N, C-alpha and C positions, 0 to 999 in steps of 0.2 A: 675802612679804618686800617691804618698801618699800626700794628700792635707791637710795641717794643717795651712791654712791661712784664716780660716772662719771668723775671726774678720774683715777682709777686705771685703770679700763677701762670702756668703755660696756657696759651690759647692760640688757635683752637686745639682741641684734643683730637687724637686720631679717630677716624670714623668708627673703628671697631669698638672704641670706648663708649661712644654714644649708643651704639647698637646693643652692646652687652648690658648696659645699665637699663635701657628700655625693656629688654627681654627679662632681666631680673626683676624689675618693678612689676611686670605683668605676670611672670610665671614662677618666680623664686623668692618672693618677699615673705619668707617664713622665718621663725625663730630657730636658728641652728642650735643644736645641742640641747634643745628642750623637748622636742617631740620625737617619737619613734616612727613616725609615718614617713613615706618615701620622700616627699618634698623637703622636709626638715633635714633628713639625712643628706639629700642632694646639696642643700645649702651648706651643711657642715663640711661636706667633701670639697666644695668650692673654696671655702675658707682655708682648709688644710692645704689644698693645692697652691693657693696664693701665697701661703706662708713658705711653702717649699720653693716657690719662685723667688721670694725675697732672700731666702737662705742662699740660693744659687747666685743671686746678684752680688752678695757679699762674700761668696766662697766660704760660707760658714759650714761647720761640721754638723752632723745630725743632732748632737747634744745641745746645740744652740737653740734657744727658744725665740720665736717671733711673737710679739705681743701687738695686737692691733688697738689703736686708740682713734679718737675722732680727729686728731691733728697732730702735727709734730710738736706744737706748743704743749698740748696735753701730755704727750709722751715725755717731753723734757721735764715737765712739772712732776709727773709720776716718778721719774728717775731721781730728780733732785730731792723731792720730798721723801723718797724711799731710802735714800742713802743714810747710813747711821752716822751723821755728822753732829758733833757737839763741841762745846768749848774746848779749845786746845787743838782742834783739827784745822787744817788749812786747805782751802780750795784754790787752785790756780786756774785762771781763765786768761784768754787772750783779749786784747782790746777790741777785737773784731766781733765779739759776741752779740747776738741778737737779744732783744728783751725777753724772749722765751727762756733764755738762760739768765740774763742779768736781773730781771725782776723776780724770777723764781728764787734765785740765790739770795737776793735782798730780803725777800719775804721770810725765808727760812733762817737766814742769819739773825734776824731780829728775834726769832723764837728760840733758836738753839745756841747762838753765841759763837759759832765758828768764825774764822777769819777768811777773807777773800783777798788774794794777792794776784798781781798781773804778771803774765809772761811778758818780758820786755821786747820792744821793737828796735830795730836799727834805724838810722836816719832815713833810709829808703823805704821804711815801713814794712820791711820783712821781719819775720821772727828772728830774734837774736839768740841763736842756739847756744852760743858760748856763755852768755850772761844767764840764760835760763838754767843751764847746767850748774853754774855757780850758785844761783839762788836755791835750787833744789838741794844742794849740799848744805847750804847754810840753814835752810828751813824746809824740811822735807814735806812734800805734798801728801795729803790724804786722798785727794781727788783732783784730777786734771780734766777740765772740760774745754773742748776746742771746736771751732768751726772747721769744716773741711774746705769750704770755699766761702769767702766773704760775700755777704749779700749787698755790700755797699760798693766795693771796688773790684770784685771778681778775683781777688788774690787767692791762689791755691796754697793753703797753708801746708807746711811740712809735717803732716800728721804722723807719719811713720817715725820721724826723729823725735817728735814730742812724746809720743807714746813710749818709745824705747827708753828715753830718759826718765819718764814718769814711773815706768815699771821697775827701773833700777832702785827707786825709792819705795817701791811697794804700793804705789798709788792705784786707785781705781781710775780707769781711763774711759771717758765718754766723748763720743764724736757727734756733733750736730751736722748731719749730712743733708740738710734740707735742700741746699743748692747744688749738691754734688751727686747724690744717688741717681744712677741712671745716666750720668754724664761722664764722670771720671771713675776709674776703677778703684774700689775700696775692697781690699782683699784681707779678710780676717785671718788668713793663714800667714800673712806677712806683717800686717799692722797689729800691734799688741793692744787692740781695743777691746774693752770688756763689754761696752754697750755702744750701739750705733743707732741713732734716732733718725727717722726719715719722714718725709712729707710725700703723700701720694700725688698732690696736685701741682707740684713744681716740675723738676727735671725728669721725674718718672712719667709725666704726661698723663697722669690719672686724674680723677675727679676730686673735688672738695669732699670733706667728711671722712677721710681715711688717712691715717698716718700710723706711726708706731715705733717700736724699737726691737732690735735684735740683741739678746743678752746671753752671754756665755754661761754655760753650765758652771755652777759653783759660785756665781755672783748673785747674792741675795739682796732684795730690797724689801723694805717694810711696805705693805700694801697701803696706798693712799686712798683708794676708793674701795668700798665694800658693797656687796649686793649679790644678786642672783648670778649664778654661773651655770646652772643646769646640772650641777654635780653635788652630791652629798648635801642636799638642801636642808636637812634637819640640823646640821651644824651651824653655829653662829660664827665660826671662824672661816676666813677665806682659805681656799686650798693651799696646801704646803708647796706645791710645785708650780713652776711656770709652764705654760702661759696662763693657766687658769687663775693662778694667784693674783694676777694683775688685770684680769679681764672681767670685771663686774659689769653687768648690763647686757642687753641684747646687742649683737653685732650688726653693723650697718652693711647688710648683705648687698644692697644695691651699689654702694660705693666700692665695696670689695670686688664685686663683679667688674666694675669699671677698671679698677687697679689690675685685676687679673688679666683683662684684655690688653691693657697698656704694657704690662710686663711681657706678655707673650709676643707682642708686636715690636718690642723695643730692640733696636739695633744700636747698642751702645757705641760701637766703634764708628758707625756712620754718623750718629748724633754728635759725637765728639769732634770728628773731622770737620763737619759742617759748621758747628758753633765756633770752633777754634779759627777756622778760615774767616768767618764773618767778624770775629773779635779783632783779628789782625787788620782786616780791611777797615773796620770802624775806627780803630786807633790811628791808622795812617791818615784817614780822611779828616778826623777831628784835629790832628796836629797841624793841618793846613789852614785852620781858622785862627787868626791872630788873637782875637779878643777872648778866646776860649781856652780854659786850662783844665786838662785832665788831672784829677786828684788821686792821690794814693799810688800804689805800685801798679803800673800798667805795662810792664814788660810782658810781651805775649808768651814768653817761655813759662811764666807762672801766673798767668791771668786767663780766665775763661768766662765768656758769656755775659759779663757784667762790666760796664764802664760808667764811672761817674765823672761829671765835670761841672764847672762853674763858668759863667759868662760875665765879663766886666760890664758893670752898669745895670745889671739885672739881678733880681732875686730869683731863686730857683723856681718858685711857684709861678712867677711871671712867664718864664720860659715855657713851663708846662702848659699854661693857659694859651699862649700864642700858638704852640704846636698843635694843641687840641682844636682850638677855635678856627684857626686859619688854614691848617694843613691836614687835620684829621689824623694826627699822629699821637699815639698814646705812649707816654713815658711816666715814670714815677719821679716826684720831686719831694724834697724835705730831708728828714734825718733817718728815714728807713728803719725805724724801730731798733736802732743800734747806737746807743748814746755815747759809748766810750770812744769809738774810733774818730768821731767828729772833732774831738779835742786835738787830734793829730792832723786833721785835714784842714784846719783853719778856715772852715766854711760857715761858721756861725752867723757872720754878718750877711752872708748870702742866703740865709734861710735854708742851709743844707746844700744838697747837690741835685743836679738833674741826673737821673740814673736811667741808662739804657740797658734793658734786659733782653738778650738775644735768645730766641728759641729755635726749635727744630724746623719750624715752618717759615722762618725769615729768609730773605734773599738779599743779594747785593742791591737790588732795586729798592728795597726798603731802606737800606743804609743811604743810598744815593738821595732818596727823597728827604730823609732827615738832614743830611748835609746841605742840601739845597735850601731847605727852610732856615737852618741856622746861619747860613751865609748871608741871608738878607737882614740880619739883626744889625 
């Protein structure tokens, strides 16, 4: 199989990830933070080390807390549900947001009554910074939530500029880095982000079952989940401080071991260079096919790893079936759990887009095979 659905989850994983998870399952599958015996302490130390690696990835200071969750969707739900948003508050989001943000906000909006406004796009579907600045002055944001990289088009959003303008209005800033962490550099010393949510199984090349968020000291959330933490068990209240405040339940030590190995083996610069090179090569080749149209912003200066397209005369799912059945090529088709951006892409009649997600293990030969298959349509 030629695997080009890395935007959903990267595959394969580095061999050291598989080895670390197997070893953890056999030798370290204990409840960290609950027992005082050696293996429980060793598990806790592995968790702490992995959190330090996440801090290093985001260039975060020591006061920043890293919270592990079972996925980035759970992380975003904990963050959105934990923000003190009520009637009169305004949350700004981009039209590129995934349903992990869109549905969570919709759910809590019905309960709490805050408003949701959109950061505007230019005609070329890039963020319109000038109009955004104007809107922020007219109606100040309480919270701004943004993708770092679109999971539909691969557009690299100007998160630094968005965060800077949001902070001028005193807003809490949240970045969904599911498609970006481990691929593009996100530096908390430069970008005014209060919270960065990440997925272990995407560009970090780790396993399913682990995600989380990094949260700056002084930014407080209402706990969404409650339960055992291994500390102060006689109290019915969750701990006051992060990360324990947000980490009810046993930690997934096997998945964390896999993430730990992925982070230690990650060469972000090499990863970025390879994916950027293949993205440019893919765009060049796709533009040579007449009946095919790349959708969204696909200037390689601000696009990375993900390209979506439509084909005249075909629905997206038909293309996916042909590629799978006849050529053993795996791509993603449809609306990609991102409802808002498709209003701009004019792809509803096509059943969404065909999405190519490039990963660390893809090659030019993989792209060539895809182009050869598409050229026969």
